[in-house]
TIGU-700912 format. One record per residue (C-alpha): residue in one letter; x, y, z. Coordinates in steps of 0.02 Angstrom, whole numbers, plus 50000, padded with zeros to 5 digits. Each point is the difference from the previous one (the first is absolute). Layout:
# residues N
aXYZ ...
This chain:
# residues 416
x499954998750007 x500675018649954 x500365013550124 x498785012549972 x498824984149963 x500194996850192 x499925017950056 x498445001249917 x499364985550095 x500815004050185 x499185018249954 x498294991849946 x499994985850159 x500115017350123 x498845009949909 x498834983450025 x500384997550184 x499775020150020 x498304999449918 x499404983450087 x499865010850159 x498355008049928 x499034986849927 x498495003350101 x499125014249900 x499065011950140 x498375005449935 x499725014250124 x501885005649970 x499875016749905 x501514994249879 x499244983549938 x498085007449978 x500765010749871 x501124987349936 x498374991149956 x499975015249845 x501884999249966 x500634979650003 x499884998849823 x501315015949956 x500925000650143 x501985002649956 x500904983850037 x501515003550085 x500754982950041 x500345001149791 x500705016150012 x501094995850143 x500534985049943 x500495009249807 x500805012850093 x501144990050099 x500514989049855 x500575018549939 x500795003050133 x501014985050019 x500575003949815 x500665017550033 x500834994150152 x500994985049926 x500445012849826 x500605015150105 x499995009549829 x499855017250070 x501464997050137 x501225000249845 x499435017549960 x500815015550051 x498885012750065 x499905010949838 x499574982849911 x498854998150134 x499045014949979 x500004999849839 x499194985649992 x498435005350112 x499805016149913 x499804988949825 x498704989350089 x499125015850064 x500055006949809 x499274982949945 x498595000050102 x499775018849976 x499924994449790 x499104986650039 x498415009950115 x500165012549867 x499644989349848 x498744988150093 x498855017350028 x500295003449807 x499454982049980 x498515000550100 x499615018449929 x499874988949834 x498854987050047 x498595011350080 x500105015749876 x498274997949928 x500775007349818 x501134984949985 x499404986149882 x501294987150016 x501175003550169 x500894982649984 x500615005649822 x500365016950029 x500944994350173 x501234987649938 x501555011150002 x499605006150181 x499564979450042 x501704994749934 x501035013850071 x498954995850157 x500714980050007 x501655005849966 x500095011450155 x498934988250116 x501504987549951 x501425013050052 x498895003750169 x500164981650019 x501815000049994 x500185016250086 x498954998450153 x500914984950117 x501665011849972 x499185016550041 x498964990750157 x501754990850057 x500855019249977 x498845007950099 x499694986050127 x502075003450044 x499835020049981 x498575001050130 x500844986250118 x501545012250004 x498935013350054 x499284989450130 x501604993250057 x500575019350038 x498515004350084 x500354985450141 x498564989449951 x500954980350000 x500384986450082 x501944996749994 x500095012949836 x498434994349919 x498495006849992 x498844988250069 x499144994649903 x500974999949860 x498855011749866 x499444991149863 x498475006649902 x499394994049818 x499145011549886 x498344994549936 x498235003149962 x499035002850171 x498464996450054 x498605009550027 x499484997350182 x498025002650052 x499845009550161 x498475000350105 x499365010450144 x498285000050095 x498915014349970 x499725005950138 x501885003350063 x501595001949886 x500964983850045 x500844986249893 x499474984550028 x500444990349830 x501485002649880 x499844987049866 x501304998449857 x499065000349829 x500684991649806 x501105018449943 x499034996549838 x498185001150072 x499105014749885 x499175015750089 x498214994049933 x500644984450106 x500435009950132 x498545010250017 x498604986149988 x501094993050133 x499925013350134 x498195002849959 x499834978750048 x500885001750162 x499195016150037 x498224993749995 x500274980950024 x501185007550188 x499205018350038 x501755005049975 x501205013449929 x501234992249859 x501245007049906 x501314991049873 x501655011449998 x501544995749937 x501674999050103 x501685005949947 x501074985550101 x499484983250120 x501234995050149 x500084981349959 x501804991549964 x500815006449879 x498565013349991 x498975004849880 x500415019249889 x498985005049868 x500815004249850 x500355022149960 x501325007749915 x500165012250154 x501714997250084 x499375009950167 x498404991050024 x500764981649949 x501315003550139 x498895006050133 x498734985249977 x501634987449994 x500175007650157 x498515003150075 x499414978949970 x501894994950062 x499575010750185 x498264988649995 x501114983849995 x501235009650138 x498405004050086 x499374978849994 x501314994850094 x499515011950144 x498395003750126 x499385013749887 x500244991649841 x499134981550073 x498675012550075 x499625007949832 x498014992550000 x499655001450176 x499245017549995 x499815015849877 x501075008750116 x501464987549977 x499774998549814 x500185020149978 x501444998850114 x500764987749855 x499715008149851 x500425016750073 x501614993950060 x500394990449845 x499655015949915 x501175010350108 x501274987749966 x499834995049821 x499985020149969 x501665003250090 x500934983149927 x499565003949826 x500555018550021 x501544992950081 x500344990449834 x499545014449891 x501215008550045 x501504989050028 x499594989749817 x499055012049893 x500315017450051 x499225006349835 x498384996250047 x500035008750176 x498555009450031 x500275019550001 x499615008850155 x498445006050042 x499855019549978 x500025010250158 x498205000950055 x499475021249988 x498905008050102 x498014998849883 x499735015049911 x498345004850025 x498874993149857 x498915012149884 x497994996950013 x499904994149871 x501374987149994 x499494982850106 x501354990650093 x500924987049931 x499214981950030 x500964990250133 x499544981249981 x500834996150159 x499085012350110 x498504995149904 x499974980950030 x500505003550164 x498325011750030 x499014985049912 x500634989050112 x499705009050174 x498145004849911 x499724980749984 x500594993350169 x498985013150087 x498414995849885 x500524979950029 x500065002550222 x498315009849968 x499214983749906 x499525009649835 x500834986349894 x498935005549847 x500255018250020 x501894994550018 x500184991849833 x498855012949907 x501455012950052 x501464988849964 x499115000849809 x500065016949975 x501745002350062 x500444986749876 x499305009449888 x500705015750042 x501674992550004 x499694993249851 x499645017949915 x501815007250084 x500744984049895 x500244985650134 x499334986649913 x499214989750140 x498924986649948 x499174997850169 x500035006550163 x499304991250148 x500464992850156 x501144987049941 x500885014049893 x500435008550186 x500314983450085 x501324996149875 x500765015349951 x499815008750173 x501504986050058 x501385009349907 x500065014450122 x501965007449984 x499345016349928 x498685010050084 x498325001049948 x499464992049863 x498824982750028 x500564995950168 x498855015350084 x500205001650193 x500834983349997 x501305001750150 x500984985849951 x500795006449858 x500635018150090 x500644989550146 x500894989849878 x500995015649932 x500285007450163 x500814983450041 x501135001849845 x500405017650058 x500494996550158 x501064987349935 x501925005449961 x500194986849863 x498604987249873 x500984984250087 x499415007250180 x498485003649951 x499664983849921 x500854991150162 x498705008950107 x498315000049901 x500274982249945 x499964990550153 x498215007350051 x498684990349994 x498455014250047 x499685018749964 x500155001450189 x501664996449979 x500275012449870 x499195015650087 x501114996550172 x501674999049890 x499585015049943 x499755007950174 x501494997050069 
């Protein structure tokens, strides 16, 4: 038996044993009640993990990126990103041909584009494993510089794979904003299928649901969405590694214990991901360092004829606060009507939100590393930000918060 085949059996057996631990279906479990609507379209994590590990084992065995000098490694990553950019541009053009009612024969008219895309896909498949290996080494070096290591190496070792990501079905009760279910769906689910699923779940269970895209998932190796934006890519890779780091400690192990702990996890990962990603950019890709923000000047008196500039985060914060107040007062239908009217207002200002409901706030409100926005007046994000401000370094911050398993511990820590 080949090594890869043997390795596949080991991983498959491990996954099988894990799945056996919950072979029974609990009909009162809110997640299982939602899964009655999603089982046929749920993402196959077991197969993905097996395939990702086989690819990573191949990368480790070849070690091709290690033989390149720093300049060649950088050029390889940028070449990969340029290839992704070209693919995305041509895919957009291709989609326009097939959706334009004036195009009689899109297949014939797009022959050259499709042939070009085939070549680009082949180039991407050759570059992607090498680019991943280079980025893993670069981010690992920065993580080590920040002291987040055991024996000089990041623990766990950083491993990620760029891949199409599943969509996530988020479910919240209607009378309170709280994430009760988060179920991963196949990435190729269409908008009409998404809408139909949300309607079935909402009416079948009297809940609020929303299917959302995600940028990364903290498996091992972690899943990361394809992008041509290097700054964002590094931030997401670092964010998901932070989840792996937290999963070895009480905070990560308590992720699903309460909404407060989920917000602590996600806000911590956002803070860490941004700091590590920015450090990688500064060290290896300085030309991508964002320009400094201009100094804030005292606001000038506005003319009566000029309305104030629209502030998305402030408007979303006000919306969340108002909805929370309505729900506390038991005004569920009124809150839902208000959210729809606010959604239309956001749309008119160029923020094309497909659906604004309790599930929207339950999902996006947990990422509270920046004040305002969908978190509303939730104190958890602010407490995490305060702990980071009180810590002398990222490693000190992570070492403090990662050993917490309750919001009470965080509140006590920031009062000291």
